C-alpha positions as CSV (number, residue, x, y, z in Angstrom):
1,M,-81.5,-35.8,-45.5
2,P,-83.3,-32.8,-43.9
3,S,-82.4,-29.2,-44.7
4,Q,-84.5,-27.6,-41.8
5,G,-85.5,-28.3,-38.2
6,P,-84.4,-27.9,-34.9
7,E,-82.4,-31.4,-35.6
8,M,-80.3,-29.8,-38.3
9,E,-80.1,-26.8,-36.2
10,I,-78.2,-28.9,-33.5
11,V,-76.1,-30.5,-36.3
12,H,-75.0,-27.0,-37.8
13,L,-73.8,-25.5,-34.2
14,L,-72.2,-29.0,-33.5
15,R,-70.1,-28.6,-36.8
16,A,-69.7,-24.9,-35.6
17,V,-68.1,-26.3,-32.2
18,T,-66.2,-28.8,-34.1
19,V,-64.5,-26.0,-36.3
20,E,-63.5,-23.9,-33.4
21,L,-62.1,-27.0,-31.4
22,G,-59.9,-27.5,-34.4
23,L,-59.3,-23.6,-34.3
24,H,-58.4,-23.5,-30.7
25,S,-56.4,-26.8,-31.0
26,A,-54.2,-25.3,-34.6
27,R,-53.5,-22.2,-32.4
28,F,-51.9,-24.3,-29.5
29,A,-50.1,-26.4,-32.2
30,Q,-49.0,-23.2,-34.1
31,R,-48.2,-21.2,-30.8
32,H,-45.6,-24.4,-29.5
33,A,-44.5,-25.1,-33.0
34,M,-45.8,-28.1,-33.5
35,H,-47.7,-30.2,-36.6
36,P,-51.6,-30.5,-35.5
37,T,-51.0,-34.6,-35.7
38,D,-48.3,-33.8,-32.8
39,V,-51.7,-32.2,-31.0
40,R,-53.5,-35.8,-31.8
41,A,-51.0,-37.9,-30.4
42,L,-50.5,-36.4,-27.5
43,I,-54.4,-36.2,-26.7
44,A,-54.2,-40.0,-28.1
45,L,-51.1,-40.9,-25.0
46,M,-53.2,-39.1,-22.1
47,D,-56.7,-40.7,-23.4
48,A,-54.8,-44.1,-23.1
49,S,-53.0,-42.8,-19.7
50,R,-56.4,-41.7,-18.1
51,A,-57.8,-45.2,-19.0
52,G,-55.0,-47.0,-17.0
53,E,-53.9,-48.4,-20.8
54,E,-50.4,-48.6,-22.3
55,M,-50.1,-46.9,-25.9
56,T,-47.5,-48.5,-27.9
57,A,-45.8,-46.9,-31.0
58,G,-48.1,-49.2,-33.6
59,R,-51.4,-48.4,-31.6
60,L,-50.6,-45.1,-31.7
61,G,-49.9,-44.8,-35.8
62,A,-53.0,-47.3,-36.1
63,E,-55.1,-44.2,-34.1
64,L,-54.0,-41.8,-35.8
65,G,-54.2,-43.5,-39.5
66,L,-50.1,-43.1,-39.5
67,N,-47.5,-45.7,-40.8
68,S,-44.4,-46.9,-39.5
69,A,-41.9,-44.6,-40.7
70,G,-44.7,-41.6,-40.0
71,T,-45.2,-42.8,-36.5
72,T,-41.4,-43.1,-35.9
73,S,-41.0,-39.4,-37.2
74,L,-43.8,-38.2,-34.8
75,L,-42.4,-39.7,-32.1
76,D,-38.8,-38.4,-32.5
77,R,-40.3,-35.2,-33.5
78,L,-42.7,-35.2,-29.8
79,E,-39.7,-37.2,-27.9
80,R,-36.7,-34.7,-28.9
81,A,-39.4,-31.6,-27.8
82,G,-39.3,-33.3,-24.6
83,H,-43.2,-34.0,-25.1
84,V,-43.3,-37.9,-24.5
85,R,-41.0,-40.7,-23.6
86,R,-40.4,-44.2,-24.4
87,V,-39.9,-46.4,-21.4
88,R,-40.2,-50.1,-21.1
89,G,-44.3,-51.6,-20.6
90,R,-45.0,-51.9,-16.7
91,Q,-46.7,-55.5,-17.5
92,D,-44.4,-56.7,-20.3
93,R,-40.9,-55.5,-19.9
94,R,-40.1,-56.4,-23.4
95,K,-42.5,-53.9,-25.2
96,V,-41.7,-50.1,-25.4
97,V,-44.5,-47.8,-24.7
98,V,-44.9,-44.5,-25.2
99,E,-45.9,-42.1,-22.4
100,V,-46.5,-37.8,-22.0
101,D,-44.1,-36.0,-19.9
102,E,-45.3,-34.2,-17.1
103,R,-44.4,-30.8,-19.0
104,A,-46.3,-31.7,-22.0
105,V,-49.7,-31.9,-19.4
106,E,-48.9,-28.5,-17.7
107,L,-48.2,-27.2,-21.2
108,G,-51.3,-28.5,-22.6
109,Q,-53.3,-27.5,-19.1
110,A,-52.1,-24.2,-19.1
111,F,-53.4,-23.4,-22.7
112,F,-56.6,-25.5,-22.7
113,G,-57.2,-25.6,-18.9
114,P,-59.5,-22.2,-19.1
115,L,-61.8,-23.9,-22.2
116,I,-61.9,-27.0,-20.0
117,G,-62.9,-25.0,-17.2
118,R,-65.5,-23.0,-18.8
119,T,-66.9,-26.1,-20.4
120,V,-67.1,-28.0,-16.8
121,E,-68.8,-25.1,-15.2
122,L,-71.6,-25.4,-18.5
123,L,-72.1,-28.5,-17.4
124,Q,-73.2,-28.2,-14.0
125,G,-75.8,-26.2,-15.2
126,Y,-77.1,-29.7,-16.1
127,D,-79.0,-32.4,-14.1
128,E,-77.7,-36.0,-14.3
129,G,-80.4,-36.6,-16.6
130,E,-79.4,-33.8,-18.9
131,R,-76.1,-34.6,-18.7
132,A,-76.9,-38.2,-19.5
133,A,-78.6,-37.4,-22.8
134,I,-75.6,-34.9,-23.7
135,R,-73.1,-37.7,-23.0
136,G,-75.2,-40.2,-25.2
137,F,-75.5,-37.6,-28.1
138,L,-72.0,-37.0,-28.1
139,A,-71.1,-40.6,-28.0
140,G,-73.4,-41.4,-30.7
141,V,-71.9,-39.1,-33.1
142,R,-68.3,-40.0,-32.0
143,E,-69.5,-43.3,-33.1
144,A,-71.3,-42.2,-36.2
145,A,-68.0,-40.9,-37.3
146,A,-65.9,-43.5,-36.6
147,E,-68.0,-45.9,-38.9
148,Q,-67.5,-43.6,-41.7
149,T,-64.0,-44.3,-42.0
């Protein structure tokens, strides 16, 4: 593995960004008496909702690397806090799916909104070709990280 060069400068910068984002997420979790896994669960649920997908407890647990008991404990905790609700599936009413409550979305928006806004502003400074390159790079890094599991 190369130890220097412009590519490694970007790798180190990406690592630093990852650390800062993790610390930012941890501050949110701490401020709202949540476990970091709770925050990851809410993100996974919001991502599924944005994609128009229903999220079952089993699928959520698999995405988070939790066993059945851990997933149940997580969902019970989030439900007690008013962050999620269990509802019947839209397409298959026999299935129970998990949804993020609007209050949790508002809580997250209040905390993460300024960072998201600043990120959008930064991206608006790039043309579509540059944004495509950034998107491709980040998707590739994400895929490479997922392959390492």
